[in-house]
C-alpha positions as CSV (number, residue, x, y, z in Angstrom):
1,X,19.6,15.1,5.4
2,X,20.3,12.6,7.6
3,X,24.1,11.8,7.7
4,X,24.1,8.2,8.6
5,X,23.0,5.5,6.6
6,X,19.8,3.6,7.3
7,X,21.2,0.7,8.6
8,X,19.0,-0.3,11.4
9,X,21.4,-1.3,13.9
10,X,20.7,-4.3,16.5
11,X,18.2,-2.9,19.5
12,X,18.1,-4.2,23.0
13,X,16.8,-7.4,23.9
14,X,13.2,-7.7,24.6
15,X,12.2,-7.7,28.1
16,X,11.5,-11.3,29.5
17,X,7.8,-10.4,29.7
18,X,7.5,-10.1,26.0
19,X,8.1,-13.3,25.2
20,X,4.5,-14.1,26.5
21,X,2.8,-11.9,24.2
22,X,0.9,-12.5,20.6
23,X,0.3,-10.9,17.4
24,X,-2.3,-10.8,14.4
25,X,-3.4,-9.1,11.2
26,X,-2.8,-8.0,7.5
27,X,-3.2,-7.5,4.2
28,X,-0.8,-5.7,1.2
29,X,-0.7,-2.6,-1.1
30,X,0.4,-1.7,-4.8
31,X,-0.4,1.6,-3.3
32,X,-1.6,1.5,-0.3
33,X,-0.4,4.1,2.3
34,X,-2.9,4.2,3.9
35,X,-6.5,4.2,3.9
36,X,-8.7,7.5,2.9
37,X,-11.8,8.5,3.7
38,X,-14.3,10.6,1.6
39,X,-17.8,12.4,2.6
40,X,-20.6,10.3,0.2
41,X,-22.1,12.7,-2.5
42,X,-24.9,14.2,-2.3
43,X,-28.4,13.1,-3.6
44,X,-29.3,14.0,-6.4
45,X,-32.6,15.3,-7.7
46,X,-34.6,15.0,-11.0
47,X,-37.5,16.2,-12.4
48,X,-39.6,14.0,-14.8
49,X,-38.2,15.3,-17.8
50,X,-34.6,15.3,-17.0
51,X,-35.6,11.5,-15.7
52,X,-36.3,10.6,-19.7
53,X,-33.7,12.1,-20.7
54,X,-31.2,10.2,-18.4
55,X,-32.3,6.7,-20.2
56,X,-31.2,8.3,-23.5
57,X,-27.7,8.4,-22.3
58,X,-24.8,6.0,-21.2
59,X,-25.8,4.5,-17.7
60,X,-22.4,4.7,-16.7
61,X,-22.6,8.8,-16.8
62,X,-25.9,8.5,-15.1
63,X,-25.0,6.2,-12.5
64,X,-24.9,8.7,-9.6
65,X,-29.4,8.5,-9.1
66,X,-29.5,8.1,-5.4
67,X,-26.9,8.2,-3.2
68,X,-26.7,5.4,0.0
69,X,-24.4,8.2,2.7
70,X,-23.5,4.8,4.9
71,X,-21.8,3.1,2.4
72,X,-20.1,5.8,0.9
73,X,-21.9,4.3,-2.7
74,X,-24.0,5.0,-5.2
75,X,-26.9,2.7,-6.2
76,X,-26.4,1.7,-10.1
77,X,-27.5,-1.2,-11.3
78,X,-24.0,-3.0,-12.4
79,X,-25.7,-6.0,-13.9
80,X,-26.6,-3.8,-17.1
81,X,-23.1,-2.6,-18.1
82,X,-21.7,-5.0,-20.8
83,X,-17.9,-5.6,-19.4
84,X,-19.4,-6.4,-15.8
85,X,-22.1,-9.1,-17.3
86,X,-18.6,-10.1,-19.3
87,X,-16.6,-10.9,-16.4
88,X,-19.7,-13.0,-14.7
89,X,-19.4,-15.2,-17.6
90,X,-15.5,-15.4,-17.1
91,X,-16.5,-16.2,-13.5
92,X,-18.9,-18.9,-14.0
93,X,-17.1,-20.5,-16.5
94,X,-13.1,-20.0,-15.0
95,X,-14.2,-20.6,-11.6
96,X,-17.4,-22.3,-11.3
97,X,-19.2,-19.6,-9.4
98,X,-23.1,-19.4,-9.5
99,X,-24.1,-16.4,-12.0
100,X,-27.7,-15.5,-10.2
101,X,-25.3,-15.2,-7.0
102,X,-23.3,-13.0,-8.9
103,X,-26.1,-11.0,-10.6
104,X,-27.0,-10.5,-7.2
105,X,-23.8,-9.3,-5.6
106,X,-23.3,-6.9,-8.2
107,X,-27.1,-5.8,-7.7
108,X,-25.9,-4.9,-4.5
109,X,-22.7,-3.4,-5.0
110,X,-22.4,0.7,-5.2
111,X,-20.8,2.9,-7.6
112,X,-17.6,4.7,-5.6
113,X,-17.8,8.2,-7.3
114,X,-15.1,9.1,-4.0
115,X,-12.7,6.2,-5.6
116,X,-12.6,7.8,-8.6
117,X,-11.6,11.3,-7.4
118,X,-9.2,9.8,-5.1
119,X,-7.1,7.3,-7.5
120,X,-6.6,10.8,-10.0
121,X,-3.0,11.0,-9.9
122,X,-1.7,14.6,-8.6
123,X,-1.6,17.6,-10.9
124,X,1.6,17.5,-12.8
125,X,2.6,20.9,-12.3
126,X,2.9,20.4,-8.3
127,X,5.8,20.0,-7.5
128,X,7.3,17.0,-5.0
129,X,7.8,17.7,-1.8
130,X,9.4,15.0,0.7
131,X,10.0,17.2,3.8
132,X,6.2,17.7,3.5
133,X,5.8,14.2,2.9
134,X,7.7,13.0,5.4
135,X,6.0,15.0,8.6
136,X,2.8,13.5,7.9
137,X,4.4,9.9,9.3
138,X,7.4,11.4,11.1
139,X,5.4,12.7,13.8
140,X,5.0,12.3,17.5
141,X,1.7,11.1,17.5
142,X,2.2,7.7,14.7
143,X,5.8,7.3,16.9
144,X,3.9,6.8,20.3
145,X,1.7,4.5,18.5
146,X,4.8,3.0,17.1
147,X,5.9,2.5,20.4
148,X,3.2,0.6,21.7
149,X,2.4,-1.7,19.0
150,X,6.1,-2.8,19.2
151,X,6.1,-3.3,23.0
152,X,2.4,-5.7,22.7
153,X,3.8,-7.5,20.2
154,X,7.5,-7.5,20.2
155,X,7.7,-11.2,20.3
156,X,5.7,-12.0,17.1
157,X,8.3,-9.1,15.7
158,X,11.2,-10.7,16.9
159,X,9.4,-14.0,15.5
160,X,8.9,-12.4,11.9
161,X,12.7,-11.3,11.5
162,X,14.3,-14.3,12.6
163,X,12.2,-16.3,10.2
164,X,12.2,-13.7,7.2
165,X,15.5,-11.4,7.6
166,X,13.6,-8.4,7.7
167,X,14.2,-6.3,10.6
168,X,11.7,-5.3,13.0
169,X,11.9,-1.7,12.5
170,X,10.8,-1.9,9.1
171,X,8.2,-3.9,9.8
172,X,6.8,-1.4,12.1
173,X,7.8,1.2,9.7
174,X,5.3,-0.5,7.3
175,X,2.0,-0.9,9.2
176,X,2.6,2.4,11.1
177,X,2.5,4.7,7.4
178,X,-0.2,2.5,6.0
179,X,-2.6,2.4,8.5
180,X,-1.1,3.6,12.2
181,X,-1.3,0.5,13.8
182,X,-4.5,-0.5,12.7
183,X,-6.4,2.5,13.8
184,X,-7.1,3.7,10.0
185,X,-7.8,0.7,8.2
186,X,-10.0,2.1,5.6
187,X,-13.9,2.3,5.7
188,X,-14.9,2.2,1.9
189,X,-16.9,-1.3,0.6
190,X,-14.1,-3.2,-1.4
191,X,-16.6,-4.7,-3.6
192,X,-17.8,-0.8,-4.2
193,X,-14.5,0.4,-4.5
194,X,-13.1,-2.4,-7.0
195,X,-16.0,-2.8,-8.7
196,X,-15.9,0.9,-9.7
197,X,-11.8,0.9,-10.6
198,X,-12.6,-2.2,-12.7
199,X,-14.6,-0.9,-15.0
200,X,-15.0,2.9,-14.7
201,X,-11.7,3.6,-13.6
202,X,-10.7,7.5,-14.7
203,X,-9.6,8.7,-17.9
204,X,-5.5,8.3,-18.1
205,X,-2.7,7.1,-20.0
206,X,-2.9,4.0,-18.1
207,X,-7.1,3.5,-17.9
208,X,-6.6,0.0,-19.8
209,X,-3.9,-1.2,-17.7
210,X,-5.1,-0.1,-14.5
211,X,-8.6,-1.3,-15.1
212,X,-7.3,-4.9,-16.0
213,X,-5.5,-4.3,-13.1
214,X,-8.6,-4.2,-11.1
215,X,-10.9,-6.6,-12.6
216,X,-7.9,-8.9,-11.2
217,X,-8.3,-7.9,-8.4
218,X,-12.0,-8.2,-8.3
219,X,-11.7,-11.4,-9.1
220,X,-9.2,-12.2,-6.1
221,X,-12.2,-10.4,-4.2
222,X,-14.5,-13.2,-5.2
223,X,-12.1,-16.1,-4.4
224,X,-11.2,-14.7,-1.4
225,X,-14.7,-14.2,0.2
226,X,-15.0,-17.8,-1.1
227,X,-12.0,-19.8,0.4
228,X,-12.6,-17.4,4.3
229,X,-16.2,-18.2,3.4
230,X,-16.5,-14.3,4.1
231,X,-19.1,-12.1,2.8
232,X,-18.0,-10.0,0.3
233,X,-19.8,-7.1,0.9
234,X,-18.2,-7.4,4.4
235,X,-15.1,-6.4,3.7
236,X,-14.2,-2.5,3.7
237,X,-10.8,-1.0,3.4
238,X,-9.0,1.9,1.3
239,X,-10.8,3.6,-1.5
240,X,-8.5,1.1,-3.9
241,X,-10.1,-1.7,-2.1
242,X,-6.5,-2.4,0.2
243,X,-7.4,-4.6,3.2
244,X,-6.5,-4.8,7.0
245,X,-3.6,-3.5,9.1
246,X,-0.7,-3.4,6.3
247,X,-3.6,-2.4,3.4
248,X,-2.9,-5.8,1.1
249,X,-4.9,-5.9,-1.4
250,X,-7.2,-8.9,-2.3
251,X,-4.4,-10.9,-5.0
252,X,-1.7,-10.0,-2.1
253,X,-3.8,-11.7,0.6
254,X,-4.5,-14.7,-1.5
255,X,-0.3,-15.3,-2.4
256,X,1.5,-13.4,0.4
257,X,-0.3,-13.2,3.2
258,X,0.8,-16.1,6.2
259,X,-1.0,-17.4,9.4
260,X,1.1,-16.0,11.8
261,X,-0.5,-16.6,14.8
262,X,-0.9,-20.2,14.3
263,X,-5.0,-20.2,14.8
264,X,-5.1,-22.2,11.5
265,X,-6.3,-19.0,9.5
266,X,-5.4,-16.0,8.0
267,X,-7.1,-12.3,9.2
268,X,-5.8,-9.8,7.7
269,X,-8.5,-7.6,9.5
270,X,-8.2,-8.5,12.8
271,X,-4.9,-10.2,13.8
272,X,-2.0,-7.8,13.6
273,X,0.0,-10.8,14.0
274,X,-0.9,-12.0,10.6
275,X,0.2,-9.0,9.5
276,X,3.2,-8.9,10.8
277,X,4.2,-12.4,9.1
278,X,2.9,-11.4,5.9
279,X,4.9,-8.2,5.8
280,X,7.8,-9.9,6.6
281,X,7.2,-12.9,3.9
282,X,6.0,-9.9,1.1
283,X,9.3,-8.4,1.4
284,X,11.4,-11.6,1.6
285,X,9.5,-13.1,-2.0
286,X,10.2,-9.3,-3.2
287,X,14.2,-9.1,-2.8
288,X,14.7,-8.1,0.8
289,X,18.5,-9.3,1.6
290,X,19.2,-10.5,5.0
291,X,21.7,-8.2,7.0
292,X,22.0,-5.3,4.1
293,X,21.2,-1.6,5.0
294,X,18.7,0.5,3.5
295,X,20.3,3.9,1.8
296,X,22.9,6.2,2.3
297,X,22.8,9.8,1.7
298,X,24.9,10.7,-1.0
299,X,26.1,13.8,-3.0
300,X,26.3,14.9,-6.2
301,X,28.0,17.0,-8.5
302,X,27.7,19.7,-10.0
303,X,30.2,19.8,-12.5
304,X,30.2,16.2,-13.6
305,X,26.7,15.9,-14.7
306,X,26.7,12.4,-15.6
307,X,24.5,11.4,-12.8
308,X,21.2,12.6,-13.8
309,X,21.2,9.7,-16.3
310,X,21.5,7.6,-13.5
311,X,17.8,9.0,-12.0
312,X,14.7,6.8,-13.1
313,X,16.9,3.9,-14.2
314,X,14.1,1.3,-12.5
315,X,13.6,-0.2,-9.2
316,X,16.8,-2.1,-8.8
317,X,20.2,-1.3,-7.5
318,X,22.2,-1.5,-10.7
319,X,25.6,0.9,-10.3
320,X,28.9,0.0,-8.7
321,X,30.8,2.3,-6.6
322,X,32.6,3.0,-9.6
323,X,30.7,3.4,-11.5
324,X,28.8,6.3,-9.5
325,X,32.1,7.5,-8.4
326,X,33.1,8.1,-12.1
327,X,29.4,9.4,-12.8
328,X,30.1,12.5,-9.8
329,X,28.4,11.0,-7.4
330,X,29.8,10.2,-3.8
331,X,29.2,8.6,-0.6
332,X,30.8,7.9,2.9
333,X,31.7,4.2,3.5
334,X,30.1,2.1,1.3
335,X,29.9,-1.1,2.0
336,X,32.2,-3.1,-0.5
337,X,30.8,-5.5,-3.3
338,X,27.1,-3.9,-3.3
339,X,25.0,-2.2,-5.9
340,X,23.1,0.8,-5.4
341,X,20.6,2.8,-7.2
342,X,20.3,6.8,-7.2
343,X,17.3,7.8,-5.7
344,X,16.2,12.3,-5.7
345,X,13.8,13.1,-3.0
346,X,12.3,16.6,-4.0
347,X,12.0,19.1,-2.0
348,X,9.6,21.6,-4.0
349,X,11.9,24.7,-4.6
350,X,14.3,23.6,-1.8
351,X,17.5,21.7,-2.5
352,X,17.0,17.7,-3.3
353,X,17.9,15.2,-1.5
354,X,20.3,12.2,-2.8
355,X,20.3,8.9,-1.9
356,X,22.0,5.3,-2.9
357,X,19.4,2.9,-2.5
358,X,20.3,-0.7,-1.9
359,X,18.1,-3.7,-3.2
360,X,16.0,-3.5,0.3
361,X,15.2,-0.2,-0.7
362,X,13.7,-1.6,-3.8
363,X,12.0,-4.9,-1.9
364,X,10.1,-1.8,0.1
365,X,8.8,0.0,-2.8
366,X,7.7,-3.3,-4.5
367,X,5.2,-2.7,-1.1
368,X,4.5,0.7,-2.7
369,X,6.1,2.1,-5.8
370,X,7.6,5.4,-3.9
371,X,10.4,6.6,-3.0
372,X,9.0,9.3,-0.4
373,X,7.2,6.0,0.8
374,X,10.0,3.7,1.1
375,X,12.3,5.9,2.9
376,X,9.5,7.4,5.0
377,X,8.9,3.5,5.5
378,X,12.7,3.4,6.7
379,X,13.0,6.6,8.9
380,X,9.3,5.9,11.1
381,X,11.0,2.7,12.1
382,X,13.9,4.2,13.2
383,X,12.2,6.7,14.6
384,X,10.1,4.3,16.9
385,X,13.0,2.2,17.5
386,X,15.1,5.6,19.3
387,X,11.8,6.4,21.4
388,X,11.3,2.5,22.3
389,X,15.2,2.7,23.0
390,X,15.1,5.6,25.5
391,X,12.2,4.5,27.5
392,X,13.2,3.6,30.9
């Protein structure tokens, strides 16, 4: 456990040469921890009797007919799905899309079973392990790439911090966790991934809500493509449809992305500078408080266990220092007048880490609703800053 609070101190001033640099591109995420790739399903071979039987079954269950390895998807006629037909009706009525063009588009969209498998929740009996999760992101390759990214785009990072109040370390941490600074932005066609999840999400307790979310993102994909003059089939991203350097969902691109490089367009796939500004803008809109720390290490009492009721109480800092103390939570040198949330970072069979999270910690969780994610962003940013300061 770290012994010092994550306060993200001011680093040394940038070399004058960096003042000539610019930066470029991004999108956000609901869950985007970076894109993942998967193997395309194997081609299926069916005899005549099997093909005849297929016609009597639900077309969704028979979506896997002919694989398209180059697109990691399978051919399926989405236009024959009643829910897709209703969606097209809504797009025509609400947004003025051309029905024939949408029919052609969905006729070219493929069913992505890989997205179904990857979106499924982890087994509930598998213990959470913060140390293992942390090791995936706070490691030399990502840290060194972060230093290079910072050195290249230092001017844009400094400008984003000045404009939005989000420290450079946090912006660097998010883009590093999401895509290793643009190295892994995802290879799935966004139309394939989002359409599949919008109409055939896995059978989970939140299935209906998640399908509604992805149908909203499908609408935003169509609107974003029309507004930007982009063929929607050319958009590639994660298995959940997140796009670009910082993995924004299409709806977040439309609402929160900014043209930070000043070229007159928002390019979240190719402009790291737009990515930097968009990350900072997103966090600012979602509650980032300029100058406040992120989290403080805490200890909890083994006798007074009132603190247990403070766990999992939403993504907000709501408890005063007095309330925490009464409940058996202690932490050194907390700033006066602030409120905190109690966060537990479980370590499998090892001891759990406890932290007092500020509103800025919870602002990061609005990017990805995971305590592990938020803490890894803060720690990666700090590690990159430390490595950069050690440079001669």
